[in-house]
C-alpha positions in Angstrom: 54.1 1.1 8.3 50.4 2.1 9.2 49.0 -0.4 6.2 50.4 -3.6 7.0 48.0 -4.0 10.4 45.1 -3.0 7.6 46.2 -5.1 5.1 46.2 -8.0 8.0 43.1 -7.6 9.5 41.7 -7.3 5.3 42.4 -10.7 5.3 41.2 -11.9 8.3 38.2 -10.3 7.1 38.3 -12.3 3.9 38.7 -15.8 5.9 35.6 -15.1 8.4 33.7 -14.4 5.0 34.5 -17.6 3.1 33.9 -19.3 6.6 30.6 -17.7 7.0 29.5 -18.2 3.7 30.4 -22.0 3.5 28.2 -21.9 6.6 25.4 -19.8 5.1 25.0 -17.4 7.8 23.7 -14.4 6.3 23.7 -12.1 9.3 27.8 -12.8 9.3 28.7 -12.3 5.7 27.0 -9.1 5.9 28.7 -8.1 8.7 32.1 -9.1 8.0 31.7 -7.6 4.4 30.7 -4.4 5.8 33.7 -4.7 8.2 35.8 -5.4 5.3 34.7 -2.1 3.0 35.0 -0.4 6.1 38.8 -1.6 6.6 39.5 -0.7 2.8 37.8 2.3 2.6 41.0 4.7 2.6 43.5 2.0 0.2 40.6 0.9 -2.0 37.9 3.2 -2.0 36.2 1.9 -5.1 36.4 -1.8 -3.9 34.8 -0.6 -0.6 31.6 1.1 -2.6 31.3 -2.0 -4.6 31.4 -4.4 -2.0 28.8 -1.6 -0.1 26.7 -1.6 -3.4 26.1 -5.0 -3.5 24.8 -5.4 0.2 22.6 -2.6 -0.8 21.5 -4.3 -3.8 20.2 -7.3 -2.5 19.0 -5.5 0.1 16.5 -3.6 -1.5 15.5 -5.9 -4.5 16.7 -8.9 -6.2 14.0 -11.7 -5.0 15.3 -14.7 -4.5 13.5 -17.6 -6.5 11.3 -20.1 -4.1 10.0 -23.1 -4.3 7.1 -25.1 -3.0 7.9 -28.7 -3.2 9.0 -28.4 -7.0 12.3 -27.8 -9.1 13.8 -24.3 -8.0 16.6 -22.6 -5.7 15.6 -22.7 -2.0 12.6 -24.9 -0.6 10.5 -24.2 2.0 11.2 -25.6 5.3 9.1 -28.5 6.2 8.4 -30.1 9.4 10.2 -34.0 9.2 7.8 -35.6 11.0 4.6 -34.0 9.5 6.2 -33.1 6.0 3.8 -29.8 6.2 5.4 -26.7 5.4 5.9 -24.5 7.6 5.9 -21.2 6.1 3.6 -19.4 3.5 5.3 -17.5 0.6 3.3 -14.4 -1.6 5.5 -12.5 -3.9 4.9 -8.9 -4.0 2.6 -9.0 -7.1 0.8 -11.4 -5.2 0.2 -9.1 -1.8 -3.7 -7.7 -1.9 -5.3 -5.4 0.4 -6.0 -1.2 0.6 -3.3 1.0 2.1 -3.6 0.9 5.8 -5.9 3.6 7.1 -3.7 5.3 9.9 -2.8 8.3 11.7 -0.5 11.0 10.6 2.0 10.0 13.4 1.9 6.4 12.3 2.1 7.1 8.8 5.3 9.2 9.2 6.5 6.3 11.6 6.4 3.9 8.5 7.3 5.7 5.9 10.5 6.7 7.5 11.0 2.8 8.3 10.9 2.3 4.4 12.9 5.5 3.6 15.7 4.0 5.8 15.2 1.0 3.5 15.3 2.8 0.6 18.7 4.4 1.2 20.5 1.8 2.3 23.6 2.8 0.4 23.8 6.1 1.7 23.6 4.6 5.3 26.0 2.1 4.7 28.5 4.2 3.3 28.5 6.0 6.8 28.9 2.9 9.0 25.0 3.1 9.6 22.8 0.2 10.4 19.5 0.4 8.9 15.8 -1.2 10.7 15.5 -4.4 10.4 13.3 -5.3 12.8 9.7 -3.9 13.5 7.5 -5.3 16.5 3.4 -3.8 15.9 1.5 -4.5 19.0 -2.4 -3.5 19.3 -5.7 -4.9 19.9 -7.2 -7.4 17.1 -8.3 -5.8 14.2 -6.4 -2.4 14.0 -4.3 -3.6 10.9 -0.9 -5.1 12.2 -1.2 -7.8 9.4 -2.0 -5.5 6.9 1.0 -3.3 7.1 3.0 -6.4 7.1 1.8 -7.0 3.8 2.0 -3.5 3.1 6.0 -2.9 4.0 6.6 -6.5 1.8 5.3 -4.9 -1.2 6.4 -1.2 -0.8 9.8 -3.0 -0.5 9.4 -5.5 -3.2 10.0 -8.3 -1.2 8.6 -11.8 -0.7 6.5 -12.1 2.5 7.3 -15.3 4.4 4.6 -16.0 6.9 5.6 -18.3 9.3 2.9 -21.2 9.9 2.6 -21.7 13.8 0.3 -24.4 13.3 3.0 -26.5 11.1 6.1 -25.4 13.5 4.6 -25.9 16.8 5.2 -30.0 18.0 4.6 -31.8 20.4 7.9 -33.4 20.3 10.6 -32.2 23.1 12.4 -29.3 21.4 11.3 -29.9 18.0 9.4 -26.7 17.9 12.6 -24.4 18.5 14.3 -26.5 15.7 11.2 -25.9 13.2 11.2 -21.4 14.1 15.0 -21.7 13.4 14.5 -23.5 10.4 12.0 -20.7 9.1 13.9 -17.9 10.7 17.0 -19.0 8.8 15.1 -19.4 5.5 13.7 -15.7 5.8 17.2 -14.3 6.6 18.8 -16.8 3.3 15.9 -15.7 0.8 16.3 -11.9 1.9 12.6 -11.9 2.5 10.3 -9.8 4.8 9.1 -12.8 7.9 6.2 -12.1 9.1 5.6 -13.7 12.7 1.9 -13.3 13.3 0.5 -13.9 16.8 4.0 -13.4 18.0 3.0 -14.0 22.1 2.2 -17.4 21.1 5.5 -18.7 20.7 7.7 -15.8 22.8 5.9 -16.1 26.2 7.8 -14.4 29.3 9.9 -17.6 30.5 8.4 -18.0 34.2 5.8 -20.2 33.5 6.6 -23.5 35.7 4.3 -25.4 33.7 5.7 -25.7 30.1 8.5 -27.8 31.2 11.2 -25.5 30.0 9.9 -25.7 26.2 8.8 -22.0 26.1 12.4 -21.2 27.5 14.3 -23.4 24.7 11.9 -21.6 22.2 12.2 -18.1 23.5 16.4 -18.7 23.7 16.1 -19.5 20.1 14.6 -16.4 19.3 16.8 -14.3 21.1 19.4 -16.1 19.5 18.2 -15.8 16.1 16.7 -11.9 16.2 20.1 -10.5 17.6 21.3 -8.5 14.5 18.8 -9.5 12.0 20.4 -9.0 8.4 19.6 -5.8 6.7 19.0 -8.4 3.5 15.8 -9.1 5.2 13.6 -7.9 7.5 11.1 -9.4 10.3 8.0 -8.2 11.2 6.1 -9.8 14.3 2.8 -9.0 15.8 1.0 -9.2 19.1 -2.3 -8.9 20.7 -1.2 -9.0 23.8 2.2 -7.7 24.2 1.9 -8.1 28.1 3.0 -11.9 27.7 5.7 -11.2 25.9 9.0 -12.1 27.6 10.9 -8.8 28.1 14.2 -9.7 26.8 12.2 -9.9 23.6 11.8 -6.4 22.9 14.8 -5.1 23.3 15.7 -7.3 19.8 13.4 -5.0 17.6 15.1 -1.8 16.1 11.2 0.0 16.2 8.1 -1.2 18.4 5.0 0.5 17.1 1.7 0.6 18.9 -1.7 0.8 16.6 -4.4 2.1 18.1 -8.1 1.9 17.3 -9.1 3.9 14.8 -9.9 7.6 16.0 -13.2 9.5 14.1 -10.8 11.0 11.1 -9.8 7.3 10.4 -13.2 5.7 10.8 -14.2 8.4 8.5 -11.7 7.7 6.1 -12.3 3.5 6.2 -16.2 4.3 5.4 -15.4 6.2 2.4 -12.9 3.5 0.9 -15.7 1.3 1.3 -18.9 3.0 1.0 -18.5 6.6 -0.9 -18.2 5.2 -4.1 -21.2 3.2 -4.3 -23.8 5.3 -2.0 -22.9 8.8 -2.9 -26.6 9.8 -3.1 -28.1 8.0 -0.1 -25.3 9.3 1.7 -26.5 12.8 1.9 -29.3 11.5 4.2 -26.8 8.8 6.3 -23.6 10.7 5.9 -20.0 9.1 6.9 -19.4 10.9 9.8 -22.9 10.3 11.2 -22.0 6.3 10.5 -18.5 7.0 12.1 -19.9 8.2 15.3 -22.1 5.3 15.8 -19.1 3.1 15.2 -16.7 4.6 18.4 -14.5 2.2 19.7 -14.6 -0.5 17.1 -11.5 -1.9 15.0 -10.5 -1.1 11.4 -11.1 -4.8 10.6 -14.7 -4.6 12.4 -15.6 -0.9 10.1 -14.6 -3.0 6.9 -16.6 -6.1 8.1 -19.3 -3.6 8.4 -19.3 -1.7 5.3 -19.2 -4.9 3.6 -22.5 -6.2 5.4 -24.2 -3.0 4.6 -23.1 -3.1 0.8 -24.5 -7.5 0.8 -27.7 -5.8 2.2 -28.1 -3.5 -0.4 -27.5 -5.6 -3.7 -29.1 -9.0 -2.5 -32.0 -7.6 -0.4 -32.6 -4.6 -2.3 -32.8 -2.6 1.0 -32.1 1.2 1.1 -29.1 2.4 2.0 -30.0 3.8 5.3 -32.4 0.8 6.2 -29.1 -1.4 5.6 -27.1 1.0 7.5 -29.6 1.0 10.6 -30.0 -3.1 10.3 -26.6 -3.5 10.1 -25.6 -1.3 13.1 -28.3 -3.0 15.2 -26.7 -6.7 14.5 -23.1 -5.5 14.6 -23.4 -2.9 18.1 -24.0 -4.2 21.4 -26.2 -1.3 22.0 -30.0 -2.5 21.0 -31.6 1.4 21.3 -29.4 2.3 18.3 -32.4 3.7 16.5 -33.0 5.9 19.2 -29.4 6.9 19.2 -29.2 7.6 15.7 -32.4 10.2 15.9 -30.2 12.0 18.7 -27.0 12.4 16.8 -28.5 12.7 13.5 -30.4 15.6 14.9 -27.4 17.3 16.3 -25.3 17.2 13.6 -28.1 17.6 10.9 -30.0 20.3 12.5 -33.0 21.6 10.7 -32.1 19.5 8.0 -33.0 16.4 9.8 -36.6 17.1 10.4 -38.9 14.4 13.0 -40.6 13.3 10.1 -37.6 12.5 8.3 -35.8 10.7 11.1 -39.1 8.7 11.5 -38.7 7.5 7.9 -35.9 6.5 7.8 -35.5 4.5 11.4 -39.3 3.2 11.1 -40.0 4.7 14.6 -43.2 6.6 15.0 -43.0 10.2 15.0 -44.0 10.1 19.1 -40.9 7.7 19.6 -38.3 10.0 17.8 -39.8 12.9 20.1 -39.3 10.6 23.0 -35.7 9.9 22.3 -34.6 13.3 21.4 -36.5 14.6 24.5 -34.8 12.0 26.7 -31.6 13.1 25.2 -32.0 17.0 26.1 -33.0 16.2 29.6 -29.4 14.6 29.8 -27.8 17.2 28.9 
């Protein structure tokens, strides 16, 4: 007697599944399929496992073919007025960049999310929904966009990057429609969707000057981000989280704040960029010393600084220490950078860094070096 209601419910799931499939609603297809698998788990365990395996396989691989204007399976959505493609698509093999340098806590958070995605089958068998949405917040240059690329590569999924310039329209209501197209495209192709500069489209709905357009866009986002399908993943980034509508925050499984790199992270970034090129010169201009001079700088700033130093050495034939000091003067707002260097170098290297050596490195006179050192001691 108890099996009949289960059978009727399973048949209802089948009709819902057909309906969702014909409508192309990936999220609903997943949800109904999982409900069907759970409903037949006792009576048809093998079929139940097979359904879960299909969903799991599609979510961990099985990259869908995506085309750009030519023949193919899934066309990139375009704006109907401008005919511009509203998204860029990168395959995992074409995603470049080093592994992001983050602190241990942040690395563990990221690895936990990746571990979930790599254990979808286990989670689905237990009826547990894995994470499928991530909001990254932090100052510009801290590595939010790089992290999104890294996650897509680790998940072996295409990265779909929404092009805001092509998606935002002057026509009333058109922006919301365009954004919905891109979101549905990412869902249907099982990709990782990157919504960079998310605060540009997910602003608080209390601006009376937008004639309701922002409200319409945010309402579209709220509806589309609800229960994002597990076959895909959405990652949004924001430099100004205070501008985001509060209802948007609840749509993300994880919110991760990426800070300005601390001393240890700055050391690692500099090692990645400079160590293998100037290992001998680093004895008189060690990484920790350079790192101290770059306090409060973003990861992007440190990488740019390192690249500029290398160009000075290669093109201008400057010694590494000279190139570093010259670039620090260009890079830092503090114009007394050579005096600061003398104080830090003496403090870190002690007797190994004589006044004469400091004068040779910085180009200051020995008396000038002595002046900076004495002035520093008077402030201690």
